[in-house]
N, C-alpha and C positions, 0 to 999 in steps of 0.2 A: 473090403470084400464081404466081411461077416454081415455088415448091415445091409448090403445089397441082397445077401441070400435069405436073411431073415424077413425081408419085405416081398421076395419074390421078384425083385427088378432086376433087369439087365442093363447095361450101359452102352450107349451107342457112342464110340469113342472118336469118331471122325466125322467131319463135314460130308454131306451127300456126295460131293465131288470124288472123295477118297475111298468112298465104298469100291470094294473089288467087284469086277464084271461078273455078271451072272453066268456061269458055265457048268458044265458037268462034274467038273472037279472041285469047284468051290462055290456051290449051290447054297444060297442063303436060306434060313427057314423062312415059310411062308409069311408068317406075321412080321418079321423082320424085313423082308422085301416089301410087304404092303405099307409098313411104316415108313420106310424110305420113300416110296412113291407119294404117300401122303405128305411128308416134309417137304417133297420137291414141288407139289402142288400149292402148298402154303406159300413156299418161296415165290412161286410163279405169281400167285394172287397179289403178294405184296409188290413184286416188281412191276406189274402191270397198272397197279394204283396211281392215278394222277394227283397232284395236289388237289384237296378238295376241302370242303367246309360243310358243317351240318349245323342246325339248331338243335341244341340239347336242352331238354327240359328235364328237371330233377324234382321228384316229388320225396321231400324228406319227412319221416315220420319216427317216432319214439314210442317204445313200449317200456314202461317202468318194471322193475322186477315184481312189483305186487299186483300188476295189472295183466288182464288176458288179451288186451287189443292194442294195436298200433293206433296213434294218435297222430294226425297231420300236424307237422310244426311249421313248414313252409314250403314255397316251391321256388326254385332257382331256375333262371333261364340264361344260357350262354351260347355264343357262337364259338363252335371248337373247330379248328383247322387241323389238317394233317399235311404238312409241308416238309418235303425232302426228309421223311422219316421221323419228324418231330410233332409233337402235339402243342399247338398254341391256342389260346383262349382270348375271347373279346366278349364285351357287352353286346348285346343285339342293337344293330344300328351304329355301332362305334366306327370310326373311320380307319383304325388300324388294329391289328392283331399284335398282341404282346407276347415275347417270349420270355415268361415269368411263371412262377409256380403258381398253380391253381389257388393254393391256399392264401396268397396274397391278394386274390380278388374275392375269395369267399372265406372270411376270417373266422366265422362262427359255424359251429356244427360239422358234422362228418361229411367230408367230401373227398373224392378220389379222383385219379385220372389213369390213363392206360387203356381205356377201353377200345380205343381205334385200332391200335396195331401193337402196342408195345407188350402187351401179354403174348400175343402171337409171335413175336419176335423172339421173347425170352424163352418160350418152350420149343418152337418149332426151328428156328433158325440159329440156336447156339447149342453148344454141347453141355449144357446145365442140366438137363432132364433126364431122369432114368424113366423107362417106360415099361408098360406090361399091357399085353393084349388082354381084353375082357370080353372078346366075342362080338357076335352079330345079335343086335337087339332091336327093340321098336321104341322110338321117340316120338311122343306125340302123333301116334298113329302111322309114322314113317318108318321104312326100314333105315337101319343105321348101324355103323360100326363104332365100338366104344373101345378106347385105351385109355387107361390110367397112367398118371405120371407122378413124379416127385421131383422138386427141385430144392435140395438141401441149402441151409443158409450159407454155407461157404461158397456156394455157387451163384447165389440169388441176386437178383438186382431189384428186389420187391422191397421199395422204401415205405415204411409205415410211420407216419408221423401224427403225433398228438401234442400239439404246441405246449410247452417248447421242447418237448422230447422227440426223438426220431431214431430210427434204426433199420437195419435189414432185417427181414424176417423170411425164414423158409416157408415153402408152400407145396401143397399137392393138390390133386384133383383127377377130374376126367375130362375128356372131350369126346363128341360124337361126330361123326363123318359120314356123308351122303355116299353110299357105296357105288353109285353110278358115275358121279363127278369128282369124288374124293374131296370135295369141298366142305369145310367147316360147318357144321349145324349148330353146336352149343359147346360152350367152353365153361368149366366149373373151377373155381380158384378157392382152395381152403387154405388159409393162413395156420400153420400148425406148429412154428417154431419162432415165437414172438420174444423179441429181447425183454429182459427184465425191467428195463427202465420204462418200457411202454405200457400205460395203464389199460391194456386192452386184453380180455380173456381169450376172445375167440373172433374170427373174421371170415366171411365168405362172400365171394361175388360169382354171379351166373350170367353169362354173356349168350344172347342168342344172335345168329347171323342170317342173312337173307341177302339176294341179289337186289342191287339198287341201280337205277340208271343215272349216269353222270355223263353230260355231253353225248348222249344218244348211244352209249354203251353200257351193258351192265358190269358192275364190279360187285364182289362180295363184300359187304359192309356189316358191322353191327348194327341191329336193329333196336335192341333195347337190352338193358342190363339192370341188375339188383344187387346192391352191395349191403351186406349185414355186418354190424360190428358190435360186440358185446363187451361192455366195459367190466372192470373187477366187481361192481356191485350188482351185477346181473341185468342193468338196463341195456336194452337192445335198440340200436339206431338202424333205420332202414332207409336207404335211397335207391329210388327206383327211377332209372333214366330210361328216357325216351328219345330217339334221334329222328328228325324230320328235315325235309328241305334241303337234302344234300345236293351240292352243284360244285362244278369245277371252281378251284380257287385261282383267282388271277390279282395280282397287285393292284391293277388298275381299278378292278371292280369293286375292291374293299376300300381303297383310301379316297375314291372320288364319288362322293355323294352330291355333288352340285348338280342342279337342274340344267339339261342341255336345251338351249334355245330350240324351238320348233324350227326355225328358219336358220340352218347353218349360216347364211350370208349376214345374219344381224349379229354385230358384236356387242357385248354386253361389258359395261364397265366393271372392272375388279371391285369387290367388296372392299370397304375401307374398316380396318380394325380400330376399335375404340377400347378405352380402358376407363372403367367406372371408379369414380374416387371413393374413398372411405367415408363411412357414415351417412349413406343416402338410404332413406326409408322407402321401400318399394312394396306396394300390395301386389299379390299375385293371385288370379283367379284361375283355379284349377280347370283345365279342359279334358283330361284323361280321367274317366271313372275308374275308381280302384274297389275290388272286391275279394274278401278272404277266400282263399280256394281256387280263384282265377287268376288274379294278379300274381306275377312272380317277381322275386328279387333279380334285377336287371332289366325289367320292362321299362321302356321309355316313358316318360310322362312330359306332357306340354301344359304350360301356364300362359296367360296372357296379363301383360301389366295393366292393372285395373283403373289406375289414373295416372296423368302425366307427372314426371319426377322433375321438379324446377328447383333452383337454387341461385340466388345472385342474378337473376335475370336470365339464366342460362338454362335450355331445356337439355336435360341429360338423357332421359328416356321418354318417348312419347307413350301415350296410352295406347293400349293395342299391341305393344312390342311383344314378340313370342320370345319365351323362355324356355330352355328345353333342359331336361334332366333325366333322371330314372330313379326307380325305386331300389333302394340299398339295404332295405330291412323289412321284413313283413312276418313277424313271429307271433305264434299263438302264446298267450300268456294265462295265467290263472291266478285270479284275485280271491280274496277271503270270500265273497259273494258270488261271483260270475266269471266268465271267460273273456278276455279281451285280447286285442291284437296291437302290437307296438309296430308302427309304420314308420319308416325311416326314408325321407325324400331329400336328395341332392340335386339341386339345379346347377349347371355349369356353363350354359351359353345364353347369350341373349342376342337376337336378331331384330333389327327394323330398318325399314328403307333399304338402303345399300350399305348397312353398317352391321357390325358383328363385334362381339367381345366376350370376353370370360365373365361369367356371373359368379362372384364370389361373396356369399352372404351367409348370415346365419338367422335362423327364424326365432322371433320371439314371441311369448305367449300372447294368445289371442282369445277372446271370449266368444265362444260359440253360443246360438240360442239354447235355451233350456230343454233336455230331452233330445237333443240331435244325435247322441251317441257317440261323440269324440270330443277330445280335449287335447291340450298341449301340456296339461299339467297331471303327472301320474297319480299325485295325491287324491285326485277326484275318483280315481278309479280303487284307490284303497291298498293295492299291494306294495307301495313305495312311499317312504316318507320324503323323497327328494327326487332329482331328474334322473334320467336313464343312467344307470350306474356304470354301464360297460361301454358307453359312447365317448370316444376321445376326440372325434372330429367335429368341431364346432361348425362346419358347413352342414352337417346332416340335421335336418330337423324332423323332430319325433311328434307323432300324433298317435293318441290311444284311442282305438274303436272298439266298442262293445260289441259282445254277441258272438255266437258260432260262425255266422255268415255275415260278419261285419261288411259295411260298405261306405265307401266314401264318395258321394256324386260329384259329377262335374259342377262347376260353378262355386265351390267353396273357396272362400278367400283367407290367405295367410299373410302374414305381414313379415317382411325380412329387412334385415340392415346390412349394407355392403360392408365388407372388410377390407383390409388394405390389400392393394394389387399384390400379385404374386412377386414381382421383381422387389417389392419393398418389404416383403415378408422375411423375417430372420429365420 
C-alpha cells in the first residue's frame, strides 16, 4: 500500500464482472467508471477478433553509444498469426505456421513479440496493472483520454530474453483512448524493473492502433510499433514494425499452396517425391534480384538449375528445374575500408516436371568476375581471416556484397553440393 500511495496509483482488485452496480448509494468515481468502460471495450474488441494473419516487416537499426544516428542493420519479414489467443509465426510463403518462440526463427539481433494482443491482455484483461487517470489530451491532433499504468515484476508476464539469459521484467507506461469509441489509439510500454542477469539497461515499446478490414468487417489492430532496447554499454537497438495485408486465418488457406486446375473436371496426377543423393554438384542461377535495404530476411528466393545433373547414366535433376529457398541473413557489416553486407541463402526444395524433393546442399566458393562487388570469401573484403564465424548451419550459403546499397542481380550463378538426405543424417 505504501508503494501505491507513493506513486499515486490505485488498484482495481476485481474483474469487470465483479464491479458493484452503479447506484446512488455506491457510485464509483468518474475516472474509475470510465476505466471500467475502457477495459470492457478492450475485452469486447479482443472477443470479436477472428483468427487472422498479417505480414510483419521489421526494420532493425543500431545506434552505437558514440554515434548520433541510427544505422540500418537489416530488414526482417514474417507472417504473424493471431490464433485462439496465441501469436504464431511463419516465413512468408511457408506452408504452415509454427507454434514456437520467435527467437528460434530470428536468432540474431533484437526481436520481440506481443504486438498483436498479448500486451493488451496483460494490461486490460488481468488484475496485474495499477492505473492512474492523466486527463483529456491531444494525440497527433486528435482528442484523446490518457491513463498511466504500472505492472510490478511480481505480477508481470513480460518475458525479456537476451540469449542465453531470460527473466520476467516489470513495466509501466501510458495508453490513449478515443473518447467517442473508447478504442485504444496508442500504447506505450516502458520496462522499468529488469532482472540483474539480463544485460539490458532500458527498454521501451510504442504501439499504434487503427481499424483494419478483415473479411468485410473492421477490427481494431496494431498498425505499427517501435521497440527500443539499450544495452549496458549505451548502445541502442531500434526495431520499427509495420503490419500490412491482414486477412482472416484459415488452416486450409495457409497449408495448401498447390495450384488449382482451371477446369475442376481435369484431374492431375499427384506429384512424386524424390530424394537427392549425397555428393551431387548443382549449379544454380539466381532468379530473384537482391538489394540491401529492400530485400528482407525471410523473403523467398528462386533459382534455376543451370545444367542437367547426371551420373552413371541417370538424370538426377534436369536443366531448368526450380529450386526454392529464402534469405536467412542480410546484415550490414563494416570492414577496414568500406561497408559490406553478409547475405545468407538457404535453399530447401526442388521441383521439376511432376516431381519434388528436399534440397539439402552447401554452397562452395566460386569465382566471380573482377569488380563485380561480391564474393564467397570474406578475406576478399578484409574484415575476417576466415569464413563467417557465427554460422553453424552448413546449408546456409554466404555471399559478401560491397557498398551501402549493395545489389545481387538475377542471373548470378552459385555452386552447391548435396548433403546426405535428412533420414540418413545423425
